[in-house]
C-alpha positions as CSV (number, residue, x, y, z in Angstrom):
1,M,-21.1,19.0,6.2
2,E,-20.6,21.7,3.6
3,N,-16.9,21.9,4.5
4,V,-16.5,18.2,3.7
5,I,-18.3,18.5,0.4
6,I,-16.3,21.5,-0.7
7,A,-13.0,19.8,0.3
8,T,-13.9,16.6,-1.5
9,V,-14.8,18.5,-4.8
10,L,-11.8,20.8,-4.5
11,S,-9.3,18.1,-4.0
12,F,-10.7,15.9,-6.8
13,V,-10.8,18.8,-9.3
14,I,-7.3,20.1,-8.6
15,T,-5.8,16.6,-8.8
16,Y,-7.7,15.7,-11.9
17,F,-6.5,18.7,-13.8
18,A,-3.0,18.6,-12.3
19,I,-2.1,15.1,-13.3
20,P,-2.0,15.6,-17.1
21,V,0.3,18.6,-16.6
22,L,2.6,16.5,-14.5
23,I,2.7,13.7,-17.1
24,R,3.7,16.2,-19.7
25,V,6.4,17.8,-17.5
26,A,7.8,14.4,-16.6
27,E,8.0,13.5,-20.3
28,L,9.7,16.7,-21.1
29,K,12.2,16.4,-18.2
30,H,12.6,12.6,-18.6
31,L,11.5,12.0,-15.0
32,Y,10.6,8.3,-15.3
33,D,10.5,5.2,-13.1
34,E,12.8,3.0,-15.1
35,P,11.8,-0.7,-15.3
36,D,14.1,-3.5,-13.9
37,E,14.0,-7.2,-13.0
38,R,12.4,-6.4,-9.7
39,K,9.6,-4.1,-10.9
40,S,6.3,-5.2,-12.5
41,H,6.1,-2.5,-15.3
42,K,8.0,-3.0,-18.5
43,S,8.1,0.6,-19.8
44,R,9.2,4.0,-18.5
45,I,6.4,5.6,-16.5
46,P,6.3,9.2,-15.1
47,T,6.6,9.2,-11.3
48,L,5.3,12.6,-10.1
49,G,1.7,11.7,-9.5
50,G,1.9,12.3,-5.7
51,L,2.6,16.0,-6.5
52,G,-0.9,16.2,-8.0
53,F,-3.0,15.0,-5.1
54,F,-0.6,16.6,-2.6
55,A,-1.6,20.0,-4.1
56,G,-5.3,19.1,-4.1
57,F,-5.3,17.7,-0.6
58,M,-3.3,20.5,1.0
59,L,-5.3,23.3,-0.5
60,A,-8.6,21.6,0.4
61,S,-7.5,20.9,4.0
62,A,-6.2,24.5,4.5
63,V,-9.3,26.1,3.0
64,C,-12.1,23.9,4.3
65,V,-11.2,23.1,8.0
66,P,-13.6,25.1,10.2
67,S,-11.7,27.8,12.2
68,Q,-13.2,26.6,15.5
69,Q,-11.7,23.2,15.0
70,A,-8.4,24.3,13.4
71,F,-6.0,22.8,16.1
72,P,-3.7,21.1,15.3
73,L,-4.0,21.9,11.6
74,Q,-0.9,24.0,11.5
75,Y,1.3,21.1,12.8
76,L,-0.4,18.6,10.5
77,L,0.2,20.7,7.4
78,A,3.8,21.2,8.5
79,A,4.3,17.5,8.8
80,F,2.7,16.9,5.4
81,F,5.1,19.4,3.9
82,V,8.1,17.7,5.5
83,I,7.1,14.3,4.2
84,F,6.4,15.8,0.7
85,I,10.0,17.2,0.6
86,V,11.4,13.8,1.6
87,G,9.3,12.0,-1.0
88,I,10.0,14.3,-3.9
89,K,13.8,14.3,-3.2
90,D,13.8,10.6,-3.2
91,D,11.8,10.5,-6.5
92,L,14.1,13.0,-8.2
93,V,17.6,12.2,-7.0
94,G,17.3,9.3,-4.6
95,L,17.6,9.2,-0.8
96,S,19.1,6.7,1.6
97,P,16.8,4.7,3.9
98,M,18.3,6.4,7.0
99,K,17.7,9.9,5.6
100,K,14.1,8.9,4.8
101,L,13.6,7.5,8.3
102,V,14.9,10.8,9.8
103,G,12.4,12.8,7.6
104,Q,9.6,10.5,8.7
105,L,10.5,11.0,12.4
106,V,10.6,14.8,12.0
107,A,7.1,14.7,10.4
108,A,5.8,12.3,13.1
109,F,7.3,14.6,15.8
110,A,5.2,17.6,14.4
111,V,2.0,15.5,14.6
112,I,2.6,13.6,17.9
113,Y,4.5,16.0,20.1
114,L,3.4,19.4,18.8
115,G,-0.1,18.3,17.7
116,N,-0.6,16.2,20.9
117,L,-1.8,13.1,19.0
118,Q,-1.0,9.9,20.9
119,I,-2.1,6.3,21.5
120,R,-2.8,6.6,25.2
121,N,-4.8,3.4,25.8
122,M,-4.7,-0.2,24.6
123,Y,-8.4,-0.9,25.6
124,G,-7.7,-4.3,27.1
125,F,-5.2,-5.7,24.7
126,F,-3.5,-8.4,26.8
127,G,-4.9,-6.7,29.9
128,M,-3.3,-3.3,29.1
129,E,-5.4,-0.1,29.6
130,E,-3.9,3.3,30.2
131,L,-0.3,3.5,29.0
132,P,2.6,5.3,30.7
133,Y,3.4,8.6,29.0
134,H,6.8,7.6,27.5
135,F,5.7,4.2,26.4
136,S,2.7,5.9,24.8
137,L,5.0,8.2,22.9
138,L,7.2,5.3,21.7
139,L,4.2,3.2,20.6
140,T,2.8,6.2,18.7
141,Y,6.1,6.9,16.9
142,F,6.4,3.2,16.0
143,T,2.8,3.2,14.6
144,F,3.5,6.3,12.5
145,I,6.7,4.8,11.0
146,V,5.2,1.4,10.3
147,V,2.0,2.9,8.6
148,I,4.0,5.4,6.6
149,N,6.3,2.7,5.3
150,A,3.4,0.3,4.8
151,F,1.9,2.4,2.1
152,N,5.3,3.1,0.6
153,L,6.0,-0.7,0.4
154,I,2.6,-1.8,-1.1
155,D,3.0,0.7,-4.0
156,G,4.3,-2.0,-6.2
157,I,1.5,-2.5,-8.8
158,D,-0.9,-0.2,-10.6
159,G,-3.7,1.1,-8.4
160,L,-2.9,-0.8,-5.2
161,A,-1.6,1.9,-2.9
162,G,-4.1,4.5,-4.2
163,S,-7.1,2.1,-3.9
164,I,-6.2,1.0,-0.3
165,G,-5.4,4.6,0.6
166,L,-8.8,5.7,-0.8
167,L,-10.6,3.0,1.2
168,V,-8.9,3.7,4.5
169,S,-9.3,7.5,4.2
170,A,-12.9,7.3,3.2
171,V,-13.8,4.9,6.1
172,L,-12.1,7.1,8.7
173,G,-13.4,10.3,7.1
174,A,-17.0,8.9,7.3
175,Y,-16.5,8.0,11.0
176,F,-15.1,11.5,11.8
177,L,-17.9,13.2,9.9
178,Y,-20.5,11.2,12.0
179,T,-18.7,12.1,15.2
180,N,-18.4,15.8,14.2
181,E,-14.6,15.8,14.1
182,L,-14.6,18.1,11.1
183,L,-10.8,18.6,10.9
184,Y,-10.2,14.9,10.4
185,A,-13.3,14.4,8.3
186,V,-12.1,17.1,5.9
187,M,-8.6,15.5,5.7
188,G,-10.1,12.0,5.2
189,F,-12.4,13.0,2.4
190,A,-9.9,15.3,0.8
191,M,-7.3,12.5,0.6
192,A,-9.9,10.0,-0.7
193,A,-11.0,12.5,-3.4
194,G,-7.5,13.3,-4.5
195,L,-6.7,9.6,-4.7
196,A,-9.9,8.9,-6.7
197,A,-8.8,11.5,-9.3
198,F,-5.3,10.1,-9.3
199,L,-6.5,6.5,-9.9
200,I,-8.1,7.6,-13.2
201,Y,-4.6,7.9,-14.5
202,N,-3.0,5.1,-12.4
203,I,-5.3,2.1,-13.1
204,T,-3.8,-0.3,-15.6
205,P,-2.4,0.7,-18.0
206,A,-0.9,3.3,-15.7
207,R,0.0,6.6,-17.2
208,I,1.7,7.9,-14.0
209,F,2.9,6.6,-10.6
210,M,2.5,8.3,-7.3
211,G,6.1,7.7,-6.4
212,D,7.4,8.2,-2.8
213,T,6.0,11.7,-2.9
214,G,2.5,10.2,-2.9
215,S,2.9,7.0,-1.0
216,L,4.7,8.6,2.0
217,L,2.0,11.3,2.1
218,V,-0.8,8.8,2.0
219,G,0.9,6.8,4.8
220,L,1.4,9.9,7.0
221,V,-2.2,11.1,6.6
222,N,-3.7,7.7,7.3
223,A,-1.4,7.3,10.3
224,A,-2.7,10.5,11.8
225,L,-6.3,9.5,11.0
226,I,-5.9,6.0,12.6
227,V,-4.3,7.3,15.8
228,K,-7.1,9.9,16.1
229,F,-9.6,7.2,15.4
230,I,-8.3,5.1,18.3
231,E,-8.5,8.1,20.6
232,V,-12.1,9.1,19.6
233,A,-13.7,5.7,19.1
234,G,-12.3,4.4,22.3
235,N,-13.9,7.1,24.4
236,P,-17.1,5.6,26.0
237,A,-18.6,9.0,26.3
238,G,-18.1,9.8,22.6
239,K,-20.9,10.1,20.0
240,M,-20.1,6.7,18.5
241,P,-18.0,4.6,20.9
242,I,-16.5,1.3,19.5
243,Q,-15.3,-1.7,21.4
244,S,-12.0,-3.4,20.6
245,V,-10.7,-0.2,18.9
246,P,-7.1,-1.3,18.4
247,A,-8.2,-4.5,16.7
248,I,-10.6,-2.6,14.4
249,A,-7.9,-0.1,13.6
250,F,-5.7,-3.0,12.6
251,A,-8.4,-4.4,10.4
252,I,-8.9,-1.1,8.6
253,L,-5.2,-1.1,7.7
254,I,-4.9,-4.9,7.4
255,I,-3.5,-5.1,3.8
256,P,-0.6,-2.6,4.1
257,L,0.0,-3.2,7.8
258,F,0.1,-7.0,7.9
259,D,2.0,-7.2,4.6
260,T,4.7,-4.8,5.9
261,L,5.1,-6.5,9.3
262,R,5.3,-9.9,7.6
263,V,7.8,-8.8,5.0
264,F,9.9,-7.1,7.7
265,A,9.9,-10.3,9.7
266,I,11.0,-12.4,6.7
267,R,13.9,-10.1,5.8
268,M,15.2,-9.8,9.4
269,S,14.9,-13.6,9.9
270,R,17.3,-13.9,7.0
271,G,19.8,-11.4,8.4
272,R,18.9,-8.6,6.0
273,S,17.8,-5.1,6.5
274,P,13.9,-4.7,6.7
275,F,14.2,-2.0,4.0
276,T,15.9,-4.2,1.3
277,A,13.8,-4.9,-1.7
278,D,12.5,-8.3,-2.6
279,R,9.4,-10.0,-4.1
280,H,7.8,-11.3,-0.9
281,H,4.8,-8.9,-0.9
282,I,1.3,-10.2,-1.2
283,H,0.8,-8.5,-4.5
284,H,3.9,-10.3,-5.8
285,Y,2.3,-13.6,-4.9
286,M,-0.9,-12.7,-6.7
287,L,1.0,-11.7,-9.8
288,A,3.0,-15.0,-9.7
289,L,-0.4,-16.8,-9.8
290,G,-1.2,-15.1,-13.1
291,L,-3.4,-12.3,-11.9
292,T,-3.2,-8.9,-13.6
293,H,-2.5,-5.7,-11.8
294,S,-6.2,-4.8,-11.8
295,Q,-7.3,-8.2,-10.6
296,A,-4.7,-8.2,-7.8
297,T,-5.8,-4.7,-6.7
298,L,-9.4,-5.8,-6.7
299,V,-8.7,-8.9,-4.6
300,A,-6.7,-6.8,-2.1
301,V,-9.4,-4.1,-1.8
302,L,-12.2,-6.6,-1.4
303,S,-10.2,-8.5,1.2
304,N,-9.6,-5.3,3.2
305,I,-13.3,-4.5,3.1
306,G,-14.1,-8.0,4.3
307,F,-11.8,-7.6,7.3
308,I,-13.3,-4.2,8.2
309,V,-16.8,-5.6,8.1
310,L,-15.8,-8.7,10.1
311,A,-14.0,-6.6,12.7
312,F,-17.0,-4.2,13.3
313,G,-19.3,-7.2,13.4
314,L,-17.2,-9.0,16.0
315,Q,-16.1,-6.1,18.2
316,D,-17.8,-7.6,21.2
317,L,-15.1,-10.4,21.3
318,G,-12.6,-8.1,23.0
319,T,-9.4,-6.5,21.7
320,T,-7.1,-9.4,22.3
321,T,-9.4,-12.1,20.9
322,L,-10.4,-10.1,17.9
323,L,-6.9,-9.0,17.1
324,C,-5.6,-12.6,17.2
325,L,-8.5,-13.7,15.0
326,I,-7.8,-11.1,12.4
327,G,-4.1,-11.8,12.4
328,G,-4.7,-15.5,12.2
329,L,-7.0,-15.2,9.2
330,A,-4.6,-12.8,7.5
331,L,-1.7,-15.2,8.1
332,G,-3.7,-18.2,6.9
333,A,-4.8,-16.4,3.7
334,T,-1.2,-15.3,3.0
335,T,0.1,-18.9,3.6
336,V,-2.4,-20.3,1.1
337,L,-1.3,-17.7,-1.5
338,F,2.3,-18.6,-0.8
339,M,1.7,-22.4,-1.2
340,L,-0.2,-21.8,-4.5
341,K,2.6,-19.7,-5.8
342,K,5.2,-22.3,-4.8
343,R,3.2,-25.1,-6.4
344,K,2.9,-23.1,-9.7
345,E,6.6,-22.4,-9.7
346,N,7.4,-26.1,-9.1
347,E,5.1,-27.1,-11.9
348,A,6.8,-24.6,-14.2
349,R,10.2,-25.8,-13.2
350,A,9.2,-29.5,-13.8
351,A,7.9,-28.7,-17.2
352,I,11.2,-27.1,-18.2
353,L,13.3,-30.0,-16.8
354,V,11.1,-32.7,-18.4
355,P,9.8,-31.4,-21.8
356,E,6.8,-33.2,-23.3
357,P,7.6,-35.6,-26.1
358,Q,7.0,-34.2,-29.6
359,E,5.7,-36.1,-32.5
360,I,8.2,-36.4,-35.3
361,P,6.8,-35.9,-38.8
362,S,6.9,-39.0,-40.9
363,E,8.6,-37.3,-43.9
364,S,11.5,-36.3,-41.6
365,I,12.3,-40.0,-40.8
366,T,15.4,-41.2,-42.7
367,K,15.0,-44.6,-44.3
368,P,17.7,-47.2,-43.5
369,K,20.4,-47.6,-46.1
370,I,20.9,-50.9,-47.8
371,L,24.4,-51.9,-48.9
372,R,24.7,-54.4,-51.8
373,V,27.7,-55.9,-53.6
374,N,27.7,-55.9,-57.3
375,T,29.5,-58.4,-59.4
376,E,32.4,-56.1,-59.7
377,S,32.7,-56.0,-55.8
378,I,31.9,-52.3,-55.7
379,L,29.8,-51.0,-52.8
380,Q,26.7,-49.1,-53.8
381,D,24.8,-46.8,-51.5
382,K,21.0,-46.9,-52.0
């Protein structure tokens, strides 16, 4: 318990004092995220925030993990450093999607293969239980890539990626603390504390963004935590076994995971790369309805909490039923948002095409002219 408390405080303090320094450095070196027609911000914002909580998280994890539970800490730290390099290079000079994907696969390899962290069981999802080794590896790699990019893609408005990352890390950290998995408990709370400090500067009006340096790190950490959660919580002999574990894991990550899978499906159905940018994310729909960044973030976080509570409460339904229920509710809610957005756009378009009649001031009305003929047959204009 003391390790977790120290890690939480250490990560928060380091991040809190590092962010103002990073803001100043970004201003001096002109390291900004430039606004454009696709982005929500209208001014130049420094984009090195991820560097701040990377330092706090890494130091807290390295110092506070108990030595008797240190495996596979060295591989996890190596993976976090790899993803940090990928993210900061993308923030500073840009990186192609393929190179980013290669970096993500290298980081995932360190965690999955070297750290021996895999999804080995589906716990009854469509009748599947223990998975073949190679299929297990492929599924775990797929999970890591999707979760990493999910946090990267929802980082579109102030506070959203940080708030969801804080929620997920804190929930998983609390579970690992209860089950005495101190390595992962320290990681969960260290990440949550670092994000809490970062959000002080990132909530609207944002003074700094986390950039890819931060969002990729948050995604990788939570990918490792969620895979470990599936392994530990699904063990019936564990301290706190949970039923329908894959469905509950999906509910914990519902906002970033469902949004990313949905957007990828939309893009590929239109013959485009899943990594091309557009405005089909859930937070874009909420902004189109007139919500502010803070309001949209609050709605997303409360929705995620609601799905987590629902999933834990209905875990007896079974993995397949619960997963379908959660997916159906998420799809229904997103469809309602999309319909409301389309209706508002149609109303705005109609208002532009058919402007409301305006009252004409009486003094601006020109009186009719009367022509009269005088006795000398000269026309006079009155």
